[in-house]
N, C-alpha and C positions, 0 to 999 in steps of 0.2 A: 464586609470591609475588604477593600482591595489589597491583596498582597503585592508588595512592590518589587522585592528583589528576585534574583535568579538563583556524553555518556561518559561519563568519563570518570574523572578522578573521584569526585565526591561520592558517586554512586557505588563504585566498587569498594568503598570502605565497608566491606561486609563484616568488618570487625564488630558490628552490632548484632551479632548472632544472638547474644543474650537477650536483646530486646524482643526478637522474634519468638524466642522460647517462652518468655513471660507472656507475650501476647497470646500465644497458642493456648496456654493454660487458663487464661482468664476470659478469652473472647466468647466462649460458648455461652456463659451466663449473661454476658453483656448483650449478645445479639438478641436474646429472647425478650429483653426489656427495652422497648423503644418508647415507653410512655413519656419520657422527658424530651423526646426528639421529634414531636409531631406538630410543632407550631407551624401553621400555614398549610399543613397537609390536608388533603381531602379525606373525610371519614369513609366515604364510599368511592372507590376508584377502581375501575375494571376495564377490560378490553372494550374498545370503542368509545370510551369516555373522553371528553375534552378535559384535560387537566387545567385547573385554575386554582392557584393558591388562595386560601381563605383570608390571607392578609398579604400585603406587599412584602416580597422577599428579594434579597440580592445575593447572587452567587458570583464569585470570581472564577474566571475561566482563562486558561492559557490559549492565546490566539496566534495561530500560524499566519503571519501577515504575507499574503501572496502578492508578488510584484505586479501581476496582471490586474488585480482588483484590490489595491491597497485599502486598508481600513478607513472607513468614514463614520464619524459618530452620528451623522444625521441620516444614515440608511433607514429606509422603511422597515427593514428586517427587525431592527432593535425596537422601534416603537410599537410595531404590530405584535411582536413577540410578547412585550409587556402587556399590551391590551388583551391578548388572548389568554395569557397564563398568570398575570400578576407577578411575573418574575422579571427583574432587571439583571442583566449580565454585565459584569465589570471585566472587560477584557485586559489581560496582560499581553500586550502585543510583542511578538518576537519575529524578526525577519525570517523568511523561509529558509535562507541559507544557513542560519544559526540555530534552527529550531531544536534539533536533537541535543546539541551540546548544551544549550541554555536550559532546556527542560531538565537535563541531568543535574546541572549546577543548582537550579532552584530546588529540586527535590532533595538533593544532598544537603543543602543548607537549611532545609526545613521551611522554605519560603514559597513553596509551590502553591498556585491557586487551588481551589477545591476541585475543579473539574479540569482534567488534563486530556484533551482529545488528540487526534492525529498521532496515535501511537501504533506502530506496526509490530506485531508479534515477531520475534520474541524479546523486543526491547524491554518489556515490562519485567522480564526475569531478573534484571539487574537490581530492581528495587524491592523485591519480595522479602528477602531475608532481613532487611533492616526494619521492616514494619512500616515503611513510608507510604505504601499504598494499600488500599482496602481490598480484602478478599471479597470481591463483588458477588461471587456466587453464593455467599451467605445471605444475600438480601434480595434474591430474585422474586420472593413473594411480594415485594413492593413494586414489581415491574411486570404487570400482566401482559403488556404488548410484546415485550421481549420473550417471555415464556411461550406465548401463543405462537410466535413465528418459529421458535425452535421446534415446537411440536408439529406445527402445520407443514413446515418445510423439511422435517426430519433432519435437523442439523446437529443432532447430538454427537455423531462421530467427529464432525469438524470441531465442535466445542471441546470435546475430550482432548484434542491436541493442545489446548491451552492450559490443561490442568498441571498444577505443581504437585510435588510429592505428598502434600497434605490433602490431595484430592480436590483442592479448590482452584479457582482461576481468578486472576487479578486484573483482567482486561475485559471490558464489554465491547465485543467486536461489532463492526458493521455487518449486517446479515443480508445476504442476497438469496433470492429465490432460486436462481440458477447461476452457474459460473459466468463470469463476464471478463473476457480477455480484451484488453485495450490496445496494447502496443504491437507494432509490426514495422516492416519497412515501408516508407513512403518512397515512391519511385516515379520518375518522369515517364509518363505513358506516351508522350509525344516522341521521345527518343526511342521507345520500344517500337512505335509505329514506323518511325524513320528507318529502323533496322529490320523491320518486318518480323518482329519477335512478339510472342504472346507473353502475357503476364506470367512470371515463373510460379510454378506450384510446389516445387521442391527446392531444397537447398542446393542440389546438384544443378538444377535449372537456373537458380540465382547466380551460381558461379559462371554458367555459360553466358547468361545475359551480361554480367559485369565484364566478362572477357570480350564480348562483342562491342560493348561501349568503349572499352579501353582501346580496341583495335581502330575504331572510328575516330576516337578523340584521345590520342596517345598522351597528350599533356594533362589529362584529367586523372583524378582518383575517382572512379565511378561511385564508390561508397565512401563518403566522409561523414563520420558520425558525431552525434552530440551525446549528452548525458554521460560524459566521461568523468565528471567531477561531482561529488567527492569519491564516487565508486567507479573506477576504470571500467569502461564497457558496460555501464550500469544496465541500460535497457537492452542493447544488442545481445550481450552475453546472457541476459535473463531469458529472453524468449528463444534465442538460439540454443541455449542449454536445455530448455524444456524439449526442444525438438530432438535433442540427442539423448534425452532421458536422464538429465542431470540438473544440477542447480548451480547457477553462476550469476555474476553481476549483482543486481538488486536483490535477487532471491537466493543468494548463496547461503546455505546452511552447512555446518560441518558434517552432518550425517545425512545420507540419502537412503531411503527405504527401497529395497529391490523386491517387489512383490513376488516374482517368480522364485526367488531364493529364500523368501521370508527372513530376511536379515538386513541389517544396516551396513553400509560401506562408508568409508571416509570419502567424502565428495571429491576433494581435490586430488585424490589418489586413484580414483576409479577409471576404468577403461573408457567409459562414456565421456568423462571430463577430458581425458587425453584426446579422444577423437574430435571433440569440439575445438580444442586448441589446435589440432592438426589442420582442421578446416580453416580457421582464422589465419594460421600461419601461412597457408597456401595463398590466401587472398592478399596478404601483405607482401609476400615474396614476389607475386606476379603484378604488383602495382594496382590491384583492384580495390584494396581497402587502404585508406589514408592512415599511415601509422600515427598521425597526430590525433586520430579519433579518440584515443584513450587519455589524452591530456588537454586537448583544446577546450575552450569555453563553448557554450551553446551558441553564442553570438558568432564566433568564428566559423562554426560548422554551418550555421544558417547563411552566412555571407558567401561561403564557398558554393552552396547550392544555388543561391540567388544569382551569383556571377557566372554560373555555368561551368565551374571548376569541378563540380560533382553532380551526380544525377540521382542519388539515393541517400536517405537519412532515416534514422529511427523516429517514430512519432506516434501520436494517437489522434483521435478526431479533433481534439481542441488545438493541438499544435499545428495540425494540417490546415485548419480553417483560420485560426487566429494569428498564426505566425508565418508558416512556410509559403502558403499561397499568396498572402499579401506581399511578402518579400519578393516573390517571383513576379508578381503583377507590376512591380516598379521597374524591374530590370529586363524581364523577358515576358511580356504580356501574352505571348502565344503559347507559353509553356503550360503543360498539364501535369499535375501531380496527383497521384492516387495512393491510397493505403491498400496494400495487397494483403490478402489473407495470409496468415502465418504459414510460411513454407513448411512442408513436411520433411522431416529428417529420419534418421535411423529408428527413432522411437515410434514412428508411424503417426497416423492422424490422432491428434490429442488436443483437447482444450486444456491448457495448463493452469487456467485460472482457478482460484479457490472461491468458495462461496462466502468466505469470511473476508472482511476488509479491515483496514485500520480501525482502531476503536478508541474507547475512552477509559482512562484510569481515573480513580477517585483518590484524592488525598486522604490518608487515614484520619486526619484531623477532622474531616467532615463528619465522622461518626459521633463526635462530641457535640456537634452543632444541634441546637434546638430545632433547626429547620431540616434536619437530615432526611426525614421521611419525605417531606415536600420536595427536596432536591432529587431524590431517587425517582419519585413520581414524575417530576418535570423531565428528567433525562429520558425516562421511559417513553413519555409522550413525544418529545421532540425527535428523538433518534429512532424510535421503533414503532410508533403508531402510524397508520396509513395517513391520517390527517396531518400529523407533525412532519412526516417525510415529504408530503406534497407541499406543505407550507414552505419548508426549508428550500425545496427545489424550485417551485414555480412562483411562490409569492402570494399575492392577494388577488383573488378573483375579482374582475371588474377594474383592476388597476394595472397589474402586470400581465394578466392573461384572461381569456374568456373560455367558456366551455359550451360545446354545442349539445343538442338534444341527446346525442349518443354518448356524451361524456368526454368526448375528445377535447383536449386542451389546445389552445392556440395563443401564442404570444400576442400581446396588445400591439396595435398597429405601429406604435412609436417605440417598441422595445425589441432589441435584438439579443440573441444568444447563440453562440457557435455558428454564426452566419445564417441562421434560420430566417431572419428578417433583416437583411442587410441594409434596408432603407430606414430602419429604426434609428431615431436620433438619441435614444437612451439605451443603456446596456444593463441587462438583468443583474449581472454581478457587480459591475463597476458603480452603477448609479443607485441600485436598490439593496445590494448585499445578499441577494438570493442566489441559489446555485453555488453556494460557498462551500468549499471543501472541508471547512471546519465543522459544518453542520449537515451538509447534504450528501449522504452516501448510504448505500444499502437500499433495500426495499424490493418490492415486487418487480418482476420482469416488465410488466406493463409500465410502471413508473419509470424504471430505468430507461426503457426504450422510447419514452414519450418525448425525449429531446433528440432522438436520433434522426438524422437526415435519411432520405431513401438510400443514399450511398453507404452510410454507416450501417443501416439495417441489412444491406446486402452482405457486408463484412460479417456482422454478427450472426446472420443466418448460416453462413458457411461454418463459423466457429461453433455455433450451437449444435450443428449436426454431427460434430465430432464427440467421441466419448470423453468424459471428464477424467482428469488425472486421479488415480486412486488416492484416497485419504490415508496418509501414513499413520501408523499407530503411535500413540504417545510414549514418551520415555522421560517422565518428570524426575528430575534429580532431587535428592534430599538436600537440606541446607549445607551439610558437610560436603556432599558431592558438588553442589553448585559452587561452593567456595573454591574447591579444587579446580573444576573445569574453567572457572573464570580466570585462573592464572595461566591456563593453556590456550584459551580460545584466541586471544588477540595475537600472540606470537604465531600461532598456526595460521590464522587468516591472513596476517600480514605476509607471511612467507608464501602462502599459496597465491596471493594477489601479485606479489613482486615477481615470482617465477612464472606465473601465467603470462604476464606481460612480456617477460624476457623470451619465453617460448614463442609467443605470437609474433613478436617483432624480430625474431631470428637472432636475438642476442645470446640465446642459449639453444643449442640444437636439441631436438627431441630425442636424439640418440642418447641423451643424458637422463632420460626419464627414470631409469632404475636408480641412478645416483640421487635424483630428486626424491624418490620414494624413501631411500635410506635417510636422507636429510629430514624428511617429514617424521620418520620414526624417532629420530633424535630430538624432535620437538614434542614428543609424547603423543603422537598420533594413535598408536596402538592402545596406550593406556586410556586415551579419550574414548575410543571405540568400545573398550571393555566396560567403561562406566555406562555408556549408552546402552549396551546390551544388558547389563545388570539392571538398569533402571527400567528398560523395556520389559524384561522378564518379570520383574517385581510388579509392575503395573498389570501385566496379564494375569498374574496369580491373584492379585487383590481385586481385580474387576472381572474375573471369569473369562 
């Protein structure tokens, strides 16, 4: 049955601590008895098996409705999924822009669908103490493909970072065989050629290049960025921060692990974070970075690039091919735009990507369903089996793609995706529903790279040659600690975000850094770090 209604307010009503305590005491016995929850489940289901429910079943799913390929009920994805699995999905569609907020409201109101994908850790933490989502780690015996990939790719250290204080985790993450870094600067290579400059390999060289562009085109802002909403500097500060050995933008976390010192530091107070801000402040002060980058819409940033008012922007392979190059083709047909390998900063060469991706939460009500085991088998097949991942990404052999004798897949003659077949009259995502971010993520490096153009493969080869970022140790909070830090986290993050922008834009001089640190202490920064250290030490003692 389709649930109809919909991070915020409802979630943080952690006042339901009592519920979680009751659940903890009763769940062990419940987990062992699934005899009443096997309707539609396969009696024998293991690695390599095609899941097909023994009777028709229906599961509600929260659906992140992407503006580039809006939901269509007649997509081949839906009908073929039912044909293969005997499962019908009932999507509760939510606009991409409102997804996180509406997900929280739905969960808080008790109206969330059974399957809740597109959740980025640590967003699930907010729903744990209320008992609203399932401790999925209790049910891995129902998920042979998930277990196999964890073991085969030695992903347990990454998985440990998802654990709560009860030793369980509540999110089924997307699993990658190797780290996969997507975002970097897109830069006008024709302008580089005009100025007789090479593609910059370091952030110091990026500064030099932007300065030369500004000298040649004084009315421009060489870098005018997008992804400034809702997280200011979301993409740029994320990958720039990684180059400086910190976390910022999309990837901001309050605590950053320093391997050399074997301790956590408060991210927004660290020397690495300060150095990143100094770099950005220099770009803004010299007119190299558009100050509107942190507040303008994506469309405004795209227009500035298309109109020649800027020459660089953040992006990935999809935005490069689907948006920025078509924009430029209309206004400056001779322009050439390329995605440059992530420039190297003070942290040295590093691939900052995790091998875990956004994942799936399960509504705890699903545990009561007579189809619960079937649902977990289905999720295991679709999201974690080789066959399910290939289906979600490529579609139906003979219709959307073909395969040669060596096993290489090629899009059908009339189907396009990421500009791989630009003459195709149909689009794999828009017209068929495959390659959909709600369902298609994770997987082997071969599958991941099967959609990469030769250009993107060059980028990935450079990134894959770099050492992966060390996996930080877990520091799971107890329910009581979680309740406490939830009161501190938003004020701390808001303060860091606001003052980061003020520092970058020159509204607050970096000579006031020490005053800023004092203000952070007044917002419980030290107490927060003490709890992090306490939780970290406790986890180490309990897990050897």
